[in-house]
Every structure is written in C-alpha cells, then in structure tokens.
C-alpha positions as CSV (number, residue, x, y, z in Angstrom):
1,X,64.4,-48.1,66.3
2,X,63.7,-50.0,63.4
3,X,59.8,-50.4,65.0
4,X,59.9,-46.9,65.5
5,X,60.2,-46.2,61.3
6,X,57.6,-48.5,60.5
7,X,55.4,-47.2,62.7
8,X,56.1,-43.4,61.2
9,X,54.6,-41.9,57.6
10,X,57.3,-42.5,54.8
11,X,56.4,-40.1,52.3
12,X,59.1,-37.2,52.3
13,X,61.6,-39.5,53.6
14,X,65.2,-40.2,52.1
15,X,66.2,-43.5,50.7
16,X,68.2,-45.3,49.7
17,X,68.4,-48.8,47.9
18,X,71.1,-50.9,49.2
19,X,69.8,-54.3,48.0
20,X,67.1,-55.3,44.9
21,X,66.2,-58.1,43.1
22,X,66.5,-55.8,39.8
23,X,70.6,-54.9,40.5
24,X,70.3,-51.4,38.1
25,X,68.2,-49.7,41.0
26,X,71.1,-50.6,43.9
27,X,72.4,-46.8,45.2
28,X,69.3,-45.3,43.4
29,X,68.3,-42.6,46.1
30,X,65.6,-40.3,46.2
31,X,62.8,-39.1,48.2
32,X,59.3,-41.2,48.9
33,X,56.4,-39.3,47.4
34,X,54.2,-42.1,47.5
35,X,53.3,-45.7,48.9
36,X,50.6,-47.7,48.1
37,X,50.3,-51.6,49.2
38,X,53.1,-52.8,47.6
39,X,54.7,-49.9,46.2
40,X,56.9,-47.0,47.1
41,X,56.8,-44.6,44.5
42,X,60.5,-42.3,44.4
43,X,61.3,-39.2,42.9
44,X,65.3,-39.2,42.2
45,X,67.9,-36.5,42.6
46,X,67.2,-36.3,38.9
47,X,63.7,-35.5,39.2
48,X,62.7,-38.9,37.2
49,X,60.1,-40.8,39.1
50,X,60.3,-44.6,39.9
51,X,58.4,-47.4,41.4
52,X,60.0,-49.9,43.5
53,X,58.4,-53.0,44.4
54,X,58.3,-53.2,48.6
55,X,59.2,-57.3,48.3
56,X,62.0,-56.5,45.8
57,X,64.2,-54.0,47.7
58,X,66.3,-53.2,51.0
59,X,66.7,-49.5,52.0
60,X,68.4,-47.5,54.1
61,X,66.9,-44.7,55.9
62,X,68.3,-42.4,58.7
63,X,70.9,-44.8,58.7
64,X,68.6,-47.5,59.8
65,X,68.5,-50.7,56.7
66,X,64.8,-52.1,56.3
67,X,63.9,-54.9,54.1
68,X,61.0,-54.2,52.1
69,X,59.1,-57.3,52.7
70,X,58.3,-55.4,56.4
71,X,56.7,-52.8,54.5
72,X,53.9,-54.8,52.5
73,X,50.5,-53.4,53.5
74,X,48.9,-49.8,53.5
75,X,50.5,-47.2,55.5
76,X,47.8,-46.3,57.2
77,X,47.3,-49.7,59.0
78,X,50.9,-49.8,59.7
79,X,50.4,-47.3,61.6
80,X,47.9,-48.4,63.7
81,X,50.0,-51.6,64.6
C-alpha cells in the first residue's frame, strides 16, 4: 500500500505530521498544495502556508505512515518508478 501512495500525486492529499526534527511541527495537519524535490508545501486548517523539509518529517496519509526521506525527489520522477 505504501508503494501505491508513493506513486500517486500528493498534491491535494490531507496529511498529518507525526514526527519531525522540529518538534513544533508534530500534529500539524493540512493539505499539500505544492511539492518540490526536497519540500512539501501545505496549507493548514487556519489557512497558513507551511514549508516542510521532506528529510526531516514523518507524515500520515490515509492511515499510512510515510517517512519523508522516501519522498525526496521530484514528483514526476517518483511517479515514473
């Protein structure tokens, strides 16, 4: 199931940060609005835009836990794998 999520487009997905090097990000929830090679950009429930380094977070998408390190790379390259 995790491999299926990794091959899907992440923009528009609801996420929750469950672990992060920056502990203030834990429990942050929002919708992914953009993705770059190393960053997920989310809009939280208050409308604030947050940039999250993929290498420093663990997220929950659709009850699946994903380490951000596995998402490093451009989305179009990840989709081709």
